[in-house]
DSSP file (Angstrom, degrees, kcal/mol; ACC not computed):
  #  RESIDUE AA STRUCTURE BP1 BP2  ACC     N-H-->O    O-->H-N    N-H-->O    O-->H-N    TCO  KAPPA ALPHA  PHI   PSI    X-CA   Y-CA   Z-CA
    1    1 A Q              0   0    0      0, 0.0     2,-0.3     0, 0.0    26,-0.1   0.000 360.0 360.0 360.0 125.8   52.5   -3.5  139.7
    2    2 A V        -     0   0    0     24,-0.1     2,-0.4    22,-0.1    24,-0.2  -0.597 360.0-178.6 -80.1 132.9   55.4   -1.2  140.6
    3    3 A Q  E     -A   25   0A   0     22,-2.4    22,-2.1    -2,-0.3     2,-0.5  -0.999  14.5-172.3-133.5 135.2   58.2   -0.9  138.1
    4    4 A L  E     -A   24   0A   0    108,-0.4   110,-0.6    -2,-0.4     2,-0.5  -0.995  11.2-171.0-121.7 123.6   61.4    1.1  138.3
    5    5 A V  E     -A   23   0A   0     18,-2.3    18,-2.5    -2,-0.5     2,-0.2  -0.944   5.1-158.5-124.6 113.4   63.5    1.0  135.1
    6    6 A E  E     +A   22   0A   0     -2,-0.5     2,-0.3    16,-0.2    16,-0.2  -0.558  17.8 164.6 -86.2 151.9   67.0    2.5  135.0
    7    7 A S  E     +A   21   0A   0     14,-2.2    14,-2.6    -2,-0.2   109,-0.1  -0.964  39.7  69.1-154.1 167.5   68.8    3.6  131.9
    8    8 A G        +     0   0    0     -2,-0.3    11,-0.3     1,-0.3    14,-0.0   0.369  61.6 133.3 103.1  -4.3   71.7    5.6  130.8
    9    9 A G        +     0   0    0     12,-0.1     2,-0.3     9,-0.1    -1,-0.3  -0.178  22.3 119.5 -71.0 172.2   74.6    3.5  132.1
   10   10 A G  E     -d  118   0B   0    107,-0.9   109,-2.8   106,-0.1     2,-0.5  -0.989  60.5 -49.5 164.1-166.0   77.6    2.7  130.0
   11   11 A L  E     +d  119   0B   0     -2,-0.3     2,-0.3   107,-0.2   109,-0.2  -0.879  53.6 165.1-104.2 129.9   81.4    2.9  129.6
   12   12 A V  E     -d  120   0B   0    107,-2.6   109,-2.4    -2,-0.5     2,-0.1  -0.983  34.8-111.1-142.9 151.1   83.0    6.3  130.0
   13   13 A Q  E >   -d  121   0B   0     -2,-0.3     3,-2.2   107,-0.2    72,-0.2  -0.471  51.2 -81.9 -79.2 155.4   86.6    7.5  130.5
   14   14 A A  T 3  S+     0   0    0    107,-2.5    72,-0.2     1,-0.3    -1,-0.1  -0.286 120.1  30.1 -55.2 137.8   87.6    9.0  133.8
   15   15 A G  T 3  S+     0   0    0     70,-3.2    69,-0.6     1,-0.3    -1,-0.3   0.259  99.4 115.3  92.1 -11.4   86.6   12.7  134.0
   16   16 A G    <   -     0   0    0     -3,-2.2    69,-2.3    69,-0.2     2,-0.3  -0.103  57.6-122.6 -83.8-175.7   83.6   12.1  131.8
   17   17 A S        +     0   0    0     66,-0.2     2,-0.3    67,-0.2    66,-0.2  -0.923  20.8 179.5-131.7 152.7   79.9   12.4  132.5
   18   18 A L  E     - B   0  82A   0     64,-2.2    64,-3.3    -2,-0.3     2,-0.5  -0.979  16.7-146.5-143.9 152.7   76.8   10.2  132.4
   19   19 A R  E     - B   0  81A   0    -11,-0.3     2,-0.3    -2,-0.3    62,-0.2  -0.973  14.6-158.7-122.9 118.5   73.2   10.8  133.2
   20   20 A L  E     - B   0  80A   0     60,-2.7    60,-2.2    -2,-0.5     2,-0.3  -0.696   6.2-162.3 -91.2 145.4   71.1    8.0  134.6
   21   21 A S  E     -AB   7  79A   0    -14,-2.6   -14,-2.2    -2,-0.3     2,-0.4  -0.936   8.3-164.8-124.6 151.1   67.4    7.9  134.5
   22   22 A C  E     -AB   6  78A   0     56,-1.9    56,-2.0    -2,-0.3     2,-0.5  -0.924   8.6-160.2-137.6 110.5   64.9    5.9  136.4
   23   23 A A  E     -AB   5  77A   0    -18,-2.5   -18,-2.3    -2,-0.4     2,-0.3  -0.799  11.0-158.0 -94.6 127.7   61.3    5.7  135.1
   24   24 A A  E     +A    4   0A   0     52,-3.1     2,-0.3    -2,-0.5   -20,-0.2  -0.803  15.1 170.3-108.2 145.4   58.7    4.7  137.6
   25   25 A S  E     +A    3   0A   0    -22,-2.1   -22,-2.4    -2,-0.3     3,-0.1  -0.982  55.9  39.2-146.5 156.9   55.2    3.2  137.0
   26   26 A G  S    S+     0   0    0     -2,-0.3     2,-0.3   -24,-0.2   -24,-0.1   0.578 100.9  75.6  82.2   9.6   52.5    1.7  139.2
   27   27 A L  S    S-     0   0    0    -24,-0.1     2,-1.6   -26,-0.1    -1,-0.2  -0.974  93.0 -99.2-145.8 159.9   53.0    4.1  142.1
   28   28 A T    >   -     0   0    0     -2,-0.3     3,-2.2     1,-0.2     4,-0.3  -0.652  42.7-166.1 -80.2  91.6   52.1    7.7  142.9
   29   29 A F  G >  S+     0   0    0     -2,-1.6     3,-2.0     1,-0.3    -1,-0.2   0.827  78.8  58.5 -54.8 -42.3   55.5    8.9  142.1
   30   30 A S  G 3  S+     0   0    0      1,-0.3    -1,-0.3    43,-0.2    -2,-0.1   0.668 101.4  58.5 -66.3 -14.4   55.2   12.3  143.7
   31   31 A S  G <  S+     0   0    0     -3,-2.2     2,-0.4     2,-0.1    -1,-0.3   0.449  96.3  78.6 -91.9  -1.2   54.4   10.7  147.0
   32   32 A Y  S <  S-     0   0    0     -3,-2.0     2,-0.2    -4,-0.3    67,-0.2  -0.891  71.3-136.6-114.0 135.9   57.7    8.7  147.1
   33   33 A S  E     -E   98   0B   0     65,-2.6    65,-2.9    67,-0.6     2,-0.4  -0.590  30.1-146.0 -73.4 151.6   61.2    9.8  148.0
   34   34 A M  E     -EF  97  51B   0     17,-2.6    17,-2.7    63,-0.2     2,-0.3  -0.946  15.9-172.4-127.4 145.5   63.7    8.3  145.6
   35   35 A G  E     -EF  96  50B   0     61,-2.7    61,-2.2    -2,-0.4     2,-0.4  -0.941  16.7-144.1-134.8 157.3   67.2    7.1  146.0
   36   36 A W  E     +EF  95  49B   0     13,-3.2    12,-2.6    -2,-0.3    13,-1.7  -0.976  23.2 175.3-117.2 135.9   70.2    5.9  144.0
   37   37 A F  E     -EF  94  47B   0     57,-2.9    57,-2.8    -2,-0.4     2,-0.3  -0.863  11.9-153.5-129.5 164.9   72.5    3.2  145.3
   38   38 A R  E     -EF  93  46B   0      8,-2.3     8,-3.0    -2,-0.3     2,-0.4  -0.990   4.6-161.8-142.7 153.8   75.4    1.4  143.8
   39   39 A Q  E     -E   92   0B   0     53,-2.2    53,-2.4    -2,-0.3     6,-0.2  -0.953   6.7-160.0-140.0 116.5   77.1   -1.9  144.2
   40   40 A A    >   -     0   0    0      4,-0.5     3,-2.3    -2,-0.4    51,-0.1  -0.554  46.5 -74.3 -87.8 158.5   80.6   -2.8  143.0
   41   41 A P  T 3  S+     0   0    0      0, 0.0    -1,-0.1     0, 0.0     3,-0.1  -0.287 118.8   5.1 -56.2 129.7   81.6   -6.4  142.5
   42   42 A G  T 3  S+     0   0    0      1,-0.3     2,-0.3    -3,-0.1    -2,-0.0   0.526 113.7 100.2  76.6   5.8   82.1   -8.2  145.8
   43   43 A K  S <  S-     0   0    0     -3,-2.3    -1,-0.3     1,-0.1     2,-0.1  -0.791  75.3 -99.9-121.8 164.6   80.9   -5.2  147.8
   44   44 A E        -     0   0    0     -2,-0.3    -4,-0.5     1,-0.1     2,-0.3  -0.367  45.5 -92.5 -79.0 161.5   77.7   -4.3  149.5
   45   45 A R        -     0   0    0     -6,-0.2     2,-0.3    -2,-0.1    -6,-0.2  -0.587  50.8-167.2 -74.3 131.6   75.1   -2.0  148.1
   46   46 A V  E     -F   38   0B   0     -8,-3.0    -8,-2.3    -2,-0.3     2,-0.1  -0.890  23.4 -98.7-128.0 154.2   75.7    1.6  149.3
   47   47 A F  E     +F   37   0B   0     -2,-0.3   -10,-0.2    57,-0.3     3,-0.1  -0.388  36.0 167.5 -68.3 140.2   73.9    4.9  149.3
   48   48 A V  E     -     0   0B   0    -12,-2.6    12,-2.6     1,-0.4     2,-0.3   0.676  60.7 -26.8-116.3 -54.2   74.7    7.4  146.6
   49   49 A A  E     -FG  36  59B   0    -13,-1.7   -13,-3.2    10,-0.2    -1,-0.4  -0.988  50.5-163.9-161.8 157.2   72.0   10.1  146.7
   50   50 A S  E     -FG  35  58B   0      8,-2.2     8,-1.9    -2,-0.3     2,-0.4  -0.978   5.2-158.9-145.3 159.3   68.3   10.7  147.5
   51   51 A I  E     -FG  34  57B   0    -17,-2.7   -17,-2.6    -2,-0.3     6,-0.2  -0.988  17.0-140.8-141.0 130.2   65.6   13.2  146.9
   52   52 A S    >   -     0   0    0      4,-2.5     3,-1.4    -2,-0.4   -20,-0.1  -0.201  34.4 -97.1 -82.5 176.5   62.6   13.7  149.0
   53   53 A T  T 3  S+     0   0    0      1,-0.3    -1,-0.1   -22,-0.1   -21,-0.1   0.783 127.4  49.7 -64.0 -25.7   59.0   14.4  147.9
   54   54 A S  T 3  S-     0   0    0      2,-0.1    -1,-0.3     0, 0.0   -21,-0.0   0.390 125.0-101.7 -95.0   3.2   59.7   18.1  148.6
   55   55 A G    <   +     0   0    0     -3,-1.4     2,-0.4     1,-0.3    -2,-0.1   0.545  68.0 151.2  93.3   6.3   63.0   18.1  146.7
   56   56 A I        -     0   0    0      1,-0.0    -4,-2.5    -5,-0.0    -1,-0.3  -0.593  31.2-153.9 -73.6 129.6   65.4   17.9  149.5
   57   57 A T  E     -G   51   0B   0     -2,-0.4     2,-0.3    -6,-0.2    -6,-0.2  -0.710  15.6-172.6-109.0 156.6   68.6   16.2  148.4
   58   58 A R  E     -G   50   0B   0     -8,-1.9    -8,-2.2    -2,-0.3     2,-0.3  -0.993   7.0-166.5-146.7 142.9   71.2   14.2  150.2
   59   59 A Y  E     -G   49   0B   0     -2,-0.3   -10,-0.2   -10,-0.2     2,-0.2  -0.953  26.4-111.7-134.4 150.2   74.5   12.8  148.9
   60   60 A A    >>  -     0   0    0    -12,-2.6     3,-1.6    -2,-0.3     4,-1.1  -0.521  37.0-118.1 -68.7 147.6   77.2   10.4  150.0
   61   61 A D  T 34 S+     0   0    0      1,-0.3     3,-0.3     2,-0.2    -1,-0.1   0.835 111.7  63.8 -58.1 -32.4   80.4   12.2  150.8
   62   62 A S  T 34 S+     0   0    0      1,-0.2    -1,-0.3     3,-0.0   -14,-0.0   0.689 113.9  30.3 -69.5 -17.6   82.2   10.3  148.0
   63   63 A V  T X> S+     0   0    0     -3,-1.6     3,-2.4   -15,-0.2     4,-2.3   0.456  84.3 128.4-118.8  -4.5   80.0   11.9  145.3
   64   64 A K  T 3< S+     0   0    0     -4,-1.1     4,-0.1    -3,-0.3   -15,-0.0  -0.294  80.5  15.7 -58.8 132.3   79.2   15.3  146.8
   65   65 A G  T 34 S+     0   0    0      2,-0.5    -1,-0.3     1,-0.1     3,-0.1   0.268 125.8  59.4  88.3 -12.4   80.0   18.1  144.3
   66   66 A R  T <4 S+     0   0    0     -3,-2.4    17,-2.0     1,-0.2     2,-0.3   0.694  98.2  52.7-115.2 -35.1   80.1   15.7  141.4
   67   67 A F  E  <  -C   82   0A   0     -4,-2.3    -2,-0.5    15,-0.2     2,-0.4  -0.793  60.1-165.7-108.0 148.3   76.7   14.0  141.2
   68   68 A T  E     -C   81   0A   0     13,-2.4    13,-3.1    -2,-0.3     2,-0.4  -0.988   4.8-157.7-134.9 125.3   73.3   15.7  141.2
   69   69 A I  E     +C   80   0A   0     -2,-0.4     2,-0.3    11,-0.2    11,-0.2  -0.811  21.5 162.6 -99.2 141.8   70.0   14.0  141.8
   70   70 A S  E     -C   79   0A   0      9,-1.6     9,-3.0    -2,-0.4     2,-0.3  -0.956  20.4-147.7-149.5 166.6   66.8   15.5  140.5
   71   71 A R  E     -C   78   0A   0     -2,-0.3     2,-0.5     7,-0.2     7,-0.2  -0.989   8.9-158.1-141.4 150.4   63.2   14.4  139.8
   72   72 A D  E >>> -C   77   0A   0      5,-3.0     5,-1.9    -2,-0.3     3,-1.0  -0.904   7.5-172.2-126.7  99.9   60.5   15.3  137.3
   73   73 A N  T 345S+     0   0    0     -2,-0.5     3,-0.4     1,-0.3   -43,-0.2   0.791  84.6  61.3 -66.4 -27.1   57.1   14.3  138.8
   74   74 A A  T 345S+     0   0    0      1,-0.2    -1,-0.3    -3,-0.1   -45,-0.0   0.800 114.4  35.4 -67.9 -26.8   55.3   15.0  135.5
   75   75 A K  T <45S-     0   0    0     -3,-1.0    -1,-0.2     2,-0.2    -2,-0.2   0.372 104.6-127.0-105.8   2.1   57.4   12.3  133.9
   76   76 A N  T  <5 +     0   0    0     -4,-0.6   -52,-3.1    -3,-0.4     2,-0.4   0.904  68.0 130.6  52.6  43.6   57.6   10.0  136.9
   77   77 A T  E   < -BC  23  72A   0     -5,-1.9    -5,-3.0   -54,-0.2     2,-0.4  -0.976  46.2-161.1-134.9 140.3   61.4   10.0  136.5
   78   78 A V  E     -BC  22  71A   0    -56,-2.0   -56,-1.9    -2,-0.4     2,-0.3  -0.940  17.6-157.9-116.3 144.5   64.4   10.5  138.8
   79   79 A Y  E     -BC  21  70A   0     -9,-3.0    -9,-1.6    -2,-0.4     2,-0.4  -0.824  14.9-159.2-121.3 156.6   67.8   11.4  137.4
   80   80 A L  E     -BC  20  69A   0    -60,-2.2   -60,-2.7    -2,-0.3     2,-0.6  -0.883  10.8-161.5-135.3 105.5   71.4   11.1  138.5
   81   81 A Q  E     -BC  19  68A   0    -13,-3.1   -13,-2.4    -2,-0.4     2,-0.6  -0.773  10.9-165.9 -86.2 122.3   73.8   13.5  136.7
   82   82 A M  E     +BC  18  67A   0    -64,-3.3   -64,-2.2    -2,-0.6     2,-0.3  -0.941  11.1 173.5-117.7 115.6   77.3   12.2  137.2
   83   83 A N        +     0   0    0    -17,-2.0   -66,-0.2    -2,-0.6   -67,-0.2  -0.743  59.4  23.5-115.3 164.3   80.2   14.4  136.4
   84   84 A S  S    S-     0   0    0    -69,-0.6    -1,-0.2    -2,-0.3   -67,-0.2   0.904  84.7-159.9  49.0  49.1   84.0   14.1  136.9
   85   85 A L        -     0   0    0    -69,-2.3   -70,-3.2    -3,-0.2   -69,-0.2  -0.262   8.1-159.0 -66.0 146.3   83.6   10.3  137.0
   86   86 A K    >   -     0   0    0    -72,-0.2     3,-2.3   -71,-0.1     4,-0.3  -0.842  31.9-110.2-121.4 156.7   86.3    8.3  138.6
   87   87 A P  G >  S+     0   0    0      0, 0.0     3,-1.9     0, 0.0    33,-0.4   0.852 117.3  63.4 -55.4 -33.3   87.2    4.6  138.2
   88   88 A E  G 3  S+     0   0    0      1,-0.3   -48,-0.0   -48,-0.0    -3,-0.0   0.553  88.6  69.7 -71.6  -5.0   86.0    4.0  141.7
   89   89 A D  G <  S+     0   0    0     -3,-2.3    -1,-0.3    31,-0.0     2,-0.2   0.526  70.8 121.1 -83.7  -6.4   82.5    5.0  140.6
   90   90 A T    <   +     0   0    0     -3,-1.9     2,-0.3    -4,-0.3    29,-0.2  -0.402  40.4 104.8 -61.2 124.6   82.3    1.8  138.6
   91   91 A A  E    S- H   0 118B   0     27,-2.0    27,-2.7    -2,-0.2     2,-0.5  -0.966  76.7 -78.7-179.2 170.7   79.4   -0.2  139.8
   92   92 A V  E     -EH  39 117B   0    -53,-2.4   -53,-2.2    -2,-0.3     2,-0.5  -0.855  48.7-146.0 -87.5 129.1   75.8   -1.3  139.1
   93   93 A Y  E     -EH  38 116B   0     23,-3.0    23,-1.9    -2,-0.5     2,-0.4  -0.849  16.1-170.6-104.1 131.2   73.6    1.6  139.9
   94   94 A Y  E     -E   37   0B   0    -57,-2.8   -57,-2.9    -2,-0.5     2,-0.3  -0.924  12.2-149.6-119.9 141.5   70.1    1.1  141.3
   95   95 A C  E     -E   36   0B   0     -2,-0.4    18,-2.2   -59,-0.2     2,-0.3  -0.817  20.8-178.5-103.1 155.8   67.2    3.4  141.9
   96   96 A A  E     -EI  35 112B   0    -61,-2.2   -61,-2.7    -2,-0.3     2,-0.4  -0.981  19.7-131.5-150.2 156.2   64.7    2.8  144.7
   97   97 A S  E     -EI  34 111B   0     14,-1.9    13,-2.7    -2,-0.3    14,-1.0  -0.888  12.5-164.7-116.3 146.0   61.6    4.3  146.1
   98   98 A D  E     -E   33   0B   0    -65,-2.9   -65,-2.6    -2,-0.4    11,-0.1  -0.983  13.4-157.6-132.3 118.5   60.8    5.0  149.7
   99   99 A R  S    S+     0   0    0     -2,-0.4    -1,-0.1     9,-0.2     3,-0.1   0.746  84.8  46.2 -68.5 -21.6   57.3    5.8  150.9
  100  100 A G  S    S-     0   0    0      8,-0.3   -67,-0.6     1,-0.3    -2,-0.2  -0.036 116.7 -43.7 -98.3-154.9   58.7    7.6  153.9
  101  101 A I  S    S-     0   0    0      1,-0.1    -1,-0.3   -49,-0.1     2,-0.2  -0.469  72.6 -95.6 -72.3 148.3   61.5   10.1  154.2
  102  102 A A        +     0   0    0     -2,-0.1     2,-0.2    -3,-0.1    -1,-0.1  -0.452  52.1 175.7 -68.5 131.3   64.6    9.3  152.1
  103  103 A T        -     0   0    0     -2,-0.2   -45,-0.1     2,-0.2    -1,-0.0  -0.725  41.1-117.9-127.2 179.2   67.3    7.6  154.1
  104  104 A V  S    S+     0   0    0     -2,-0.2   -57,-0.3   -57,-0.1     3,-0.1   0.482  83.2  99.2 -96.3  -4.4   70.6    6.0  153.4
  105  105 A K    >   -     0   0    0      1,-0.2     3,-1.7   -59,-0.1     4,-0.3  -0.735  62.4-152.2 -90.8 121.6   69.6    2.5  154.4
  106  106 A P  G >  S+     0   0    0      0, 0.0     3,-1.7     0, 0.0    -1,-0.2   0.848  94.1  65.4 -56.5 -33.5   68.7    0.2  151.5
  107  107 A S  G 3  S+     0   0    0      1,-0.3    -2,-0.0    -3,-0.1    -3,-0.0   0.686  92.9  61.7 -66.0 -17.1   66.4   -1.8  153.8
  108  108 A N  G <  S+     0   0    0     -3,-1.7    -8,-0.3   -10,-0.0     2,-0.3   0.572  85.4  94.2 -84.4  -9.2   64.1    1.2  154.2
  109  109 A Y    <   -     0   0    0     -3,-1.7   -11,-0.2    -4,-0.3     3,-0.1  -0.643  59.1-158.7 -92.1 143.4   63.3    1.3  150.5
  110  110 A D        +     0   0    0    -13,-2.7     2,-0.3    -2,-0.3   -12,-0.2   0.904  69.4  26.4 -88.0 -44.9   60.3   -0.4  149.2
  111  111 A Y  E     -I   97   0B   0    -14,-1.0   -14,-1.9  -108,-0.0     2,-0.3  -0.915  63.0-164.1-128.8 149.3   60.9   -1.0  145.5
  112  112 A W  E     -I   96   0B   0     -2,-0.3  -108,-0.4   -16,-0.2   -16,-0.2  -0.952  14.2-131.9-133.0 148.3   64.0   -1.4  143.4
  113  113 A G        -     0   0    0    -18,-2.2  -108,-0.2    -2,-0.3     3,-0.1  -0.278  34.6-105.4 -83.6-178.9   65.0   -1.3  139.7
  114  114 A Q        -     0   0    0   -110,-0.6  -109,-0.1     1,-0.2   -20,-0.1   0.612  61.9-117.2 -87.1 -12.9   67.1   -3.9  138.0
  115  115 A G        -     0   0    0    -20,-0.1     2,-0.4     1,-0.1   -21,-0.2   0.064  15.2-123.5  96.2 154.2   70.2   -1.8  137.9
  116  116 A T  E     - H   0  93B   0    -23,-1.9   -23,-3.0  -109,-0.1     2,-0.3  -0.999  25.5-119.9-137.3 135.5   72.3   -0.2  135.1
  117  117 A Q  E     - H   0  92B   0     -2,-0.4  -107,-0.9   -25,-0.2     2,-0.5  -0.560  23.6-171.6 -81.1 131.6   76.1   -0.8  134.8
  118  118 A V  E     -dH  10  91B   0    -27,-2.7   -27,-2.0    -2,-0.3     2,-0.5  -0.992   4.7-176.4-120.0 124.0   78.4    2.2  134.9
  119  119 A T  E     -d   11   0B   0   -109,-2.8  -107,-2.6    -2,-0.5     2,-0.6  -0.983   6.4-166.8-124.5 124.5   82.1    1.5  134.0
  120  120 A V  E     -d   12   0B   0     -2,-0.5     2,-0.3   -33,-0.4  -107,-0.2  -0.945  10.6-153.6-113.6 118.7   84.7    4.2  134.3
  121  121 A S  E      d   13   0B   0   -109,-2.4  -107,-2.5    -2,-0.6    -2,-0.0  -0.649 360.0 360.0 -93.2 148.2   88.0    3.5  132.6
  122  122 A S              0   0    0     -2,-0.3    -1,-0.1  -109,-0.2  -109,-0.1   0.450 360.0 360.0 -89.6 360.0   91.2    5.1  133.8
């Protein structure tokens, strides 16, 4: 059974930092591209960042230069380092796995975590 478990969310002031983690089990982690998505209240789930099996990264324009995605295949974990946080970054953040190449479309991802809340106060 595949499980993705996010952690590291919380409340932070604008300009602060958080690091999200997503621990995977039940799949060959190194064979999956991984992505982070977020969903604000009343809005659709949108792409934040992805990392391929070979380490190629991709970012949404809104987070480029502030967020960094990385992975540790030995720990079956993907991370999202978030710096210079803004109130508009407030959302539930989800990690997801993609057996193919990492894309920006949520529908292309196979498995999802339960999400972790990130709240940025102004």
